[in-house]
C-alpha positions, -999 to +999 in steps of 0.1 A: +000+000-001+013+034-010+019+062+016-009+082+003-033+053+006-021+046+041-028+082+050-062+081+035-070+049+055-058+064+087-078+097+083-109+075+073-105+054+105-101+085+128-132+101+112-151+068+118-140+066+153-149+102+162-183+095+146-188+066+166-180+083+197-204+112+191-233+086+181-225+067+213-226+098+235-259+110+219-275+075+226-286+070+189-302+038+179-278+008+169-284+011+132-271+047+133-243+035+157-230+014+129-241+031+097-228+067+106-191+057+115-189+035+083-203+063+062-179+088+078-149+064+070-160+060+033-166+098+029-134+109+044-114+082+025-127+094-009-125+131+000-089+128+008-081+107-024-055+126-043-062+135-078-033+135-104-036+165-126-017+189-149-028+224-141-067+221-144-067+187-162-074+158-140-062+122-148-095+102-149-096+066-141-088+045-172-099+009-175-074-016-166-041-013-147-020-012-178-041+017-192-039+036-159-001+031-159+002+044-195-018+075-186+002+081-154+034+077-174+021+103-199+014+126-170+048+124-157+064+131-191+041+160-200+050+176-166+087+175-178+077+192-210+059+218-191+091+225-170+110+228-203+087+253-215+094+275-185+132+275-188+149+309-191+185+301-202+177+289-238+148+304-258+151+278-285+149+249-263+120+267-244+100+273-275+103+237-287+094+224-253+064+247-253+052+234-286+055+198-275+039+205-242+009+221-260+006+191-284+010+166-255-017+183-236-040+181-267-033+145-271-038+138-233-071+156-232-083+137-264-074+104-245-091+116-214-124+120-235-118+087-255-103+062-232-109+035-258-081+051-279-054+047-251-041+014-265-036+032-299-014+058-282+008+032-265+037+038-290+033+076-285+034+074-247+061+047-245+085+061-271+078+096-285+066+114-254+092+096-232+121+105-256+109+142-256+109+141-218+143+125-216+159+148-240+147+178-221+157+165-187+192+155-200+199+189-215+186+207-183+210+186-161+238+193-186+232+230-185+231+230-145+265+211-145+280+243-160+303+221-182+318+240-211+333+230-244+325+220-280+308+188-268+281+209-250+274+228-280+272+197-301+248+182-275+226+214-276+223+210-313+215+173-311+188+181-286+173+208-308+173+185-338+157+158-317+129+181-305+122+194-340+117+158-351+096+151-322+073+181-329+065+166-363+061+132-348+036+146-321+015+161-348+013+129-368+003+109-338-025+134-329-037+132-365-036+094-363-058+095-332-082+119-347-088+098-378-122+086-366-133+123-361-119+133-395-138+104-412-170+114-394-168+149-409-162+136-444-191+112-440-214+141-427-205+162-458-209+133-482-244+125-467-253+163-469-243+165-504-263+135-514-294+147-495-293+181-511-289+166-545-319+141-540-341+170-528-331+192-558-340+163-582-373+159-565-384+195-567 
């Protein structure tokens, strides 16, 4: 059991015991004596359950442990991109990180609304998103080490090249996930065209 889950359980137990003591002192009927403490425990446990989020975006429950883990991993990597978008010592890295962060957020929100597509995003989360996060983290550590020399200049160029490639990959991945919606629009327009044509012929 994780620390936050233990904390939730302890708070729930304390709340239940306090409620039990109050019902006992007030000489409430036995059904209340049992039901109220149990209700207090469940209520406090759920109320103190932490919600993973990025800004205002909550990490909703995905079906299955693997899907939950994928979304949790995506959350961690997007937070690294967010940190990269706020760096002040390299405007080019900052701008690329910002673009990747915005694309990542868009994909994350889409998966939140369409959890059935999470398996389709496995490659994106496990490779592209993780690689972007890794490049930004490594570059940030390199910068903070204050190492100088040609190798650092080359490393920076490699990171920029990699992030540029990834911005294109992020866009393609999002387009891939949106194929269903794109097809729906095409179908709607096709049906509309046929309907109008049929009505004009019947006039």
